[in-house]
C-alpha atoms as one frame of an Amber mdcrd trajectory, in Angstrom:
protein
  75.314 112.781 115.596  73.665 112.571 119.001  75.957 112.389 121.968  75.836
 112.837 125.909  79.273 114.512 127.180  80.468 114.878 131.108  83.476 114.471
 132.918  83.367 111.303 134.796  84.877 109.970 138.106  85.602 106.331 138.434
  85.618 103.829 141.172  86.661 100.286 140.980  83.294  99.200 140.000  83.294
 101.643 137.157  81.594 105.142 136.764  80.745 106.713 140.204  79.343 110.372
 139.171  79.645 112.896 136.695  81.997 115.876 137.311  81.991 119.378 135.731
  84.479 119.716 133.116  86.983 121.577 135.334  87.231 118.985 137.607  87.800
 116.319 135.673  90.102 115.127 132.726  87.664 115.204 129.937  89.247 117.191
 126.862  86.337 119.340 125.921  88.486 121.704 123.770  89.853 118.880 121.788
  86.024 117.709 121.169  85.133 120.883 119.843  88.367 120.973 117.820  87.511
 117.456 116.284  83.876 118.538 115.533  85.231 121.665 114.012  87.914 119.958
 111.896  85.390 116.999 110.623  82.302 119.137 110.152  80.527 117.326 112.658
  76.833 118.627 113.187  74.180 117.466 115.669  73.148 117.404 119.329  75.242
 117.367 122.356  73.845 116.930 125.661  75.845 117.948 128.774  75.529 115.492
 131.715  77.643 117.455 133.885  76.294 118.870 137.279  76.543 122.303 136.007
  74.554 121.476 132.757  74.272 124.769 131.502  77.667 126.318 132.492  79.425
 123.295 130.964  77.335 123.024 127.854  77.936 127.102 127.552  81.608 126.378
 127.691  81.730 123.886 125.309  79.580 125.885 122.874  81.820 128.887 123.288
  85.085 126.805 122.863  83.406 125.211 119.614  82.506 128.860 118.304  85.867
 130.422 119.152  87.364 127.647 116.579  84.686 128.136 113.979  84.517 131.797
 113.871  87.603 134.389 113.361  88.569 136.167 116.541  87.062 139.591 115.385
  83.719 138.503 115.290  83.370 137.101 118.600  83.130 140.440 120.629  79.447
 141.147 121.609  78.301 138.064 120.546  77.593 137.091 124.315  75.609 139.689
 125.769  76.540 139.173 129.468  80.310 139.207 128.962
């Protein structure tokens, strides 16, 4: 699967602009859960104004679901 994700602000005419996950109603935690439950694999492209930050947020959420909690410590060097 190949998808693009972002929070979105809408106007009367449709999509106005992309938002970071924290400022939107985008349910990225639920998306990660569904990917895990159904074994979905592929490429997820963040279109958030904070590309790297939100991509990493989604990746970490997915990995926290996929991996036992005790294996997460030390997984990311800058934490």
